[in-house]
Structure formats: C-alpha cells, structure tokens
C-alpha positions as CSV (number, residue, x, y, z in Angstrom):
1,X,11.6,-20.8,16.8
2,X,10.0,-18.0,14.7
3,X,8.5,-20.5,12.3
4,X,7.0,-22.6,15.1
5,X,5.5,-19.4,16.7
6,X,4.2,-18.4,13.4
7,X,2.6,-21.9,12.8
8,X,1.1,-21.7,16.3
9,X,-0.4,-18.2,15.5
10,X,-1.8,-19.4,12.2
11,X,-3.3,-22.6,13.9
12,X,-4.9,-20.6,16.6
13,X,-6.5,-18.2,14.0
14,X,-7.5,-20.7,11.5
15,X,-8.5,-23.8,13.4
16,X,-9.3,-22.5,16.9
17,X,-11.0,-19.4,15.7
18,X,-8.9,-17.2,17.9
19,X,-10.5,-13.6,18.0
20,X,-8.2,-10.7,17.4
21,X,-9.1,-7.1,17.2
22,X,-7.7,-3.6,17.1
23,X,-5.9,-1.6,14.6
24,X,-3.2,-4.2,13.7
25,X,-5.6,-7.2,13.6
26,X,-5.9,-7.3,9.7
27,X,-2.1,-7.1,9.4
28,X,-1.6,-9.9,12.0
29,X,-3.9,-12.1,10.1
30,X,-2.1,-11.3,6.8
31,X,1.3,-12.0,8.1
32,X,0.1,-15.2,9.9
33,X,-1.2,-16.6,6.6
34,X,1.9,-15.8,4.7
35,X,4.1,-17.5,7.3
36,X,1.9,-20.6,7.3
37,X,2.7,-21.1,3.7
38,X,6.4,-21.1,4.3
39,X,7.9,-24.7,3.4
40,X,11.5,-24.1,3.9
41,X,14.5,-23.1,1.9
42,X,16.7,-24.9,-0.5
43,X,20.5,-24.3,0.0
44,X,22.5,-25.2,-3.1
45,X,26.0,-24.2,-2.2
46,X,28.3,-24.9,0.8
47,X,29.0,-21.2,1.1
48,X,25.4,-20.4,1.6
49,X,25.3,-23.1,4.4
50,X,28.1,-21.3,6.2
51,X,26.6,-17.9,5.6
52,X,23.1,-19.1,7.1
53,X,24.8,-20.7,10.2
C-alpha cells in the first residue's frame, strides 16, 4: 500500500505537474523521487521470508 501511494504521489508530481508548496515541499519532492526508483527487494533465504511476513 505504501509503495502504491508513493507511486501515485510521484505520478502526480512528475506527470500531472501537481503543485506543492510550504516548508516541507522540497522534502516531499525528494522522498517521492526516491520512492519512485524502488524496484522491489530480493529475498534469498527462507528465514528472511518468514521474518518479512
């Protein structure tokens, strides 16, 4: 859910030219750009799967 929301935020900022302002606007843009680059996580061990679930 968090990744989907982050992708929606990035899409609105980048493609829809959403306007954001205020003291946290630059940080919001920075975090949205970083989340958009997230491609997933590789899980190599069964113990890690159990931990993540």
